[in-house]
N, C-alpha and C positions, 0 to 999 in steps of 0.2 A: 503495500500498499504505498510505504513511503516511497517508493523507486517511484512508484505512479505522479506521486504529489509533484517529483522535481521534473518527472519527465512534460508533466504539462506546466510549471512553472518556466522550464525552456522554452514551451512554445509563445508563454504567452511572453518571455523577454524577446522573442523575436518577430511577435506582432506589436509591440508598442515599443520602439527602436527610443525614439525621443524620450519617453517616460524611464527607461532604463538608464539610459545616459546620465539623464541627469542624476538619477537616485543613485546609480555606481558612484558620479564623480563625488557628488556628494558624501558620500557615505567614506570614499575615498580619504578625502581632506581632512575629514575628522577621524579617522583612526590615523591616518599621517601625525597628525597631531599629537595623538596618544602615543604614538609606539614610537617618535621621536623622543617625548619624555620618559618612556621607559627604557629605551635604550641607553639613555644619555645616566640614567641610574644603575644600570645591570653596567655599566661600564667604570662607573664610580664604586661602587660595591661588589659587583661579582667578582668570580674567579679569573684571572686576566693576567696575562705574562706583562710583570713578572711575579706579580701579585697574588698568588695561587692559595694563600692558607691566609687566604682576611677573615675568615671566620672564625678563627684562632689566635687572630693577632690584636693585643691591646698594645695602644699608641698614648704615649705620655711626652707635650709637648711645653710649652711655655708652664711655668710655675711664679706664683706671687712669692714676695716675702716682704716682711715688714717689722719693725720694732715692736717688742714685745706689747702686748696690753695696747697696740695702736693700729689693729687694721686699715683705719684707713688712709695710713701714711705708706701703702704700699708699692714696690718698685718689681719691676716685670721685666724680663729678658725675652728675644727669639725662644728659648730654649733652657736645658739644662747644663750645668757642670759634667765636664767628662766622666769626672769622680759618683756620679752617681751611676750610671752605666756600669764602670770599673767597679766599682767598692759597693755600693746598694744593693742594688737590684740583684746581683749575681746570687747561685745556690737559693733562690727562694722556692716553697715545693709547689709542684705542678706546671715551673715555668721551665720551658726545653732550653731555651736557648735567650739571650738580651741585645738587639741588634740594635747601633748606634748609627746615626749620619747624621751630617750638615749638609745642607744646600746653599753656596753663596751663588746668589745669581745677581748681586748686584755690585759685586768686584770687577773692573775693566781686565779678565785673567788672560794672558796671550797665549798662544801655541804655536811654536812653530818648526821645522825640521829643515833638513838639509835640500836647498835649494827651493823653500817656500815660505814664503813672507809671513810672517807673526799674523794671527788674526784671531778674532776673540772666540772664544770655548768658553762653554758655564760646565764648572765640577762638582761633584758631591762626593765628600769627604764621608770615611764609613773605617766599621772594625771589621773582624773577620765572620763574627756573626749575622752578619750583614746578608752577606754571600749567602748563607746556609739558612735565612729566611726567606728571603726572596730567589727564586729558582731562574735564575739568569742562562738564558741558553748561549753558552760560548762556542765561537765558531775554531777558535783555538788559542791555547796557552789556558792558562789558570787564573783565579782570582790569587791577591797578597793575601798573607797571612796576620797574626796576631802581632806577631814577631816584628812582622814588617810594621806594623803600626808604632809597637811599644819604639821601636829603633826611628822611625821616621824616618823611613827608607826612600829613596827617590824612586817607586815604582806605580804604575799605573796600569788601569785595566781601560779599554778605549772601547767605542762603540763605533761599529763597521762604518757607518760615513764618516765618523774623525779620523778612522784609518785610509778612509780611502784621500780622503784629501791630503792628509802627510803625507803618507806612502803611495798613494795610487795605487793600492791592494789591500785587499784584508788577508792574505796571504804570504806567512813568511814573517808577518809582522814581529812576533815574538822576540824579544831579545836587542830588537834596533830601540834605538833613540830617540830622542827629541825633547824641544824646550820647552818647559811648563812655568812660565813669570821669569824667564830669568834662567833657571833651574834645570840641569839636565837631569830628563829621567829616563827609565829604562821602561818599555812595555814587558808585562807580564800578560798579558790575555787580551781578546777581543771579542764582546757579544756582540750580537743581535742587536739592534736597534730598537730603544725603548721611548713609547708616544709619551709626550706629555701630559696625554689621557690621565696616567697611572702619577702623579704628583710626589710620592712619597720615594719612587725609583728612579725618575728619569735623569736624566745626565748625557754629555758629550764622553766624559770619561770619570774614572774613580779614581782618587786616592785613599790613601793611610790617612786616617782619622787624624791624628796628631799633626800632621803636616799641616792642619788649616789654621790658620792667622786666628788668633786671639782663645785659641784653645790649648790649655795646660792639663798637665794629669793631675797635678797639686791644684787643691784647694785654693784659691785668691782671696780678694776682698769681697768679690760680690757673692762669696758662699757655694751654694747651690747652684747660683743664676747661670747660666751660659746660653750657649747657640746648638746643643745638640740634642737632639729628638730619639727617644726610646720606642724599640718594637719589642714589646714580650708574646714570645709565641709559647701558648696554653697548651700543656701535654693532650687535654681533651676540651671541648667545647664544654661540657658539662661543670668544668671546672674554673671558669674565666670570673664568674662571681667571688669565689673564694680568693683566685690571684687578684681582683682589685684590691679586696678586703686587704690582702696582705700587702700589698704596697702602700695603701695609705697607713696599714700599722708603722710601717718602716718608716716614713717622712713624719708621723706623729711622734715616734721616740727620738727622732732625731731634732724636732724642732723643742722637745724635752730636755734636751741636753745640752741645745745650746741657747748662749747666756743673755744674748743679746737680739735673738732674731726666731721667728717664727714662719712656717711656707705651710701655703696653702695650696694644695692640687688643685682646687676648683673643680672636682667630683671628677678628675682623671681615678688611673686610667679608661679613657674612651673603649669601646668598640670601634673597630676599622670606620664600618661606615658613620658611626657619630663622632669621629676625628673630623670627618670632612666636612660638618656643618658646624664646625668651632670655627667659624669665622672672622672673630673680634677677640684679641688677645685673652682681655681678662674678662670676657664674658661665657657662662656656663651654657650650650647649646637649649632650649626649651624647644623638648622634644613633644608635646602638646602643642604649641603654637606651629611647629615641623610639617605636623601628622595635618590640622586643620588645612594648613597652606597649601597643603600639597591634593588634601579632598577638594579643595573648592576649586582648585585648577584642574583635575580631575572630572569633576562635576560640570565647571565651565566645556570641556572640550567635547564630552560625553552627549551630556541630556538637552544641550542648546541645542545641536545638531538632531539630535533626536525628535527634538517638537516639531523641527524644521519636515523632515521626512516623516513623521508622523501625519502633520498636516497633509501631505501630497499620497500618502496611503488612505487616510480619508476619502482622498477625492476620487481615488482609483476606486474604490470599495463602494463608492454610490454607484458607480457602473455597473458593480454587478453585482447588485441586490438581486435582480430577476433570474440570474444563475445560480447564487446562493437560494433563491425560494423554490425552484426545481427541484436542485439535487434535496431539498428538507423535505418535498413533495412525494420522492423514492426513496425515503427514509434513514438517510443523509442525518445522525444526530449532531447536535452543536460541537461534541468536542472532536467529531471526525472534520468540519467544514474548518474548524479552528485550528486544528492539525494542519491541514492542507494548506488556509492562509499564512501561518506562519513558516511550514516549509518552505513556501514562493516566496516570502519575503528574507528566509534564510539564505535561497541560490543568490538574490540580489545581494544581499550582505557581504554572503562573502567572497563574490565578485569584486564589491565594494574594496574588502578587508586585501586581495592581492593588490587593487591599486593605490591601496593606502598604505602595504607595505613598501612596495617600491618606490613610491615617494616619500616616505619616510629614509627611505636610504640614501635616494637623493639627494634631502635634505641635509644628514649628518653629515655626508662624507662632503657635496660642495659649502659645505660651514665648519667644517670641521678646524680651523684656527681660532674661531672664537666661540663655539657652542656651545662649550663647556663652562665656559667663565660664565653662563647664564646663572647657574648654581652655586658655582664655587670661585669665592676669591683667590683658593689656596692656589689655582693655576701660576705656580712661578713666573715661568719666564715666554710668554707668549711667541718667542724666537724661534723657541726649541720644536720638533715635530710633534703636531696633534694628528698627527692621521690615524684612524683606526682601521685595526685590524681585521680580518676577517675571524679571528675565535670570537671579536668583541661583538661583531655583528651578525652572524646567522650561529645560531645556537639554539636549542630546545625551551630557553625560559622566552626569548625574543617570540618564536613562533605561539607556543602557549599563550604567554598575555596576547597576541592577535586573533588568538582563535575566542579567548574570551572576552575580548570586546567587541567582536561580532556577534558572538551570542546576546551578550548587555543590548547590543544597539538592537540587533532584533528584537528582542521582548519589549525591551522599552517603546522602538517607531510602532510596532503592528498590533501590539496586542490589545490597546483601547480601543482603535480603530475597528481591528474586525470585532470585537465584542460587541461593540455596538451596532454596527452594523446584521449581526446574528441575532439581535433581540428582537426583530420585525416580525411578526406574524408570516404565516406562509402565504394567505394570501395577499395579503399587503407588499410581499416581495414578489409574487408570482406577477402583479399588476404594476410594480416600479418602473416607469420608463418605457412603459411599451410603444 
C-alpha cells in the first residue's frame, strides 16, 4: 500500500510541475539553512581530524587570580602557567594524559630556508602528550618528545603546506633545516594539513612548548597565570565529572596554601563542546541561554517555512476534496487517506531534502573562510586554512539529521491541511468543485 502511495505521488509530481518545483525549492532552502547549522556544529563538536577524542577531553584555559578576600580585584591571562600541566595535573586518577599547548598568532614569526625568502608562519607550541591526545597523520617522521620540550631543542613538526613552501616537497624533509624567527631548526616530522575548523590543534608548525616566549618551567611573579591551555584525556566518559571535581580540588588546595592569592577556575575544566562557547575570558558560558538561542534559530529555520508550505498544501488539498470524497465512498478510512497524503508530501519533502543537502554543502564549501566565525570567536587566525574535509561533511550524523529534518517538516506542513480536508462529509466532498 505504501508503495502504491509513492507511485501515485510520483504521478502527481509529474502532473503538477510548477507546484512541485516551488515546493521542492522552498523545502530545499529551509533544509539547507538547517543543515548548514548542523554541519557547523558537527565540525565544532564531532570527532574530526585530528581531534577524535573530543568526547573524553576536558579543557582548562584562562583562570582568575585575586588577592585573598578581594575577588573583585581579579587578574586574568590568556591561559595558565606551564607548572600546572607539568606538576599539578599529572597523576590524577582517571586521567590518561595531560596535553599542553599555546597558540601564538599575534607575533610576526618568520620562517625561511635556503633559497626561500622569509615569510610569516603561525606556530603552535606543545608538549609530548599533545601528540598522544590528538591523532595527527604523519606523512613522514615523528613528533618531538618531552625530552625535547625540557631541553628546548630546536626541532619542529611542519604541516605539508609549509613543507612544500620551504622545501618544494613533503618527501625527504625529515632532518632538513630551516630558520624560525632567526634560529636554526631541524624538521623531525611532517603531518597532514590541519584545518582552522579545529582551532585547538591548527598551526603551520609545532614546536616544543618551552621554546615559546614568555613561558618558563618555574613559577614566576604571576603565579599560576600564563599562556598555556591544558587538555585532559579521561580514561572513560563516565568518569568525566569525577575528574572535573578532582581538578577543582587541586586548585582549591593550592589556593589554601598560597598566602597572598586565590585562584578561580570559573567552572572549568569544561567538556570540549562547552569550551568552544567560552567566548569571553572572565565569563562562564550560560548553557541554558545557549540552548534557548539554538532552539529559537531552529524554530525560525524550520517552522516559519513549514507554515508557508502548509499554506501551499492547503490550497492543493482544496482542489482534491472531490477525489478524497470518492475514496471515502469506496470505503477508504480517514487513516488511509491521511497516510496517502503524508506519503505524497514526504516524497516531495525528500526531494527538497536532497536539494537542500546539496545547497548546504555549497554554502559551507564556498563560505568556509568565514562561516565558522559566525558562532565562534575562538577561531584564532582567519589567514589559516579553514577548508572542510570530506569526513567533516559526509558522515552518518549529517545524513541522519537531514532525514529527521525532512520528516519533521513533512509532518508539520502537511498534517493540519490534511486533517482539515478530511473532516468534510462524503456528500460535501463529492459535490465539491464539480
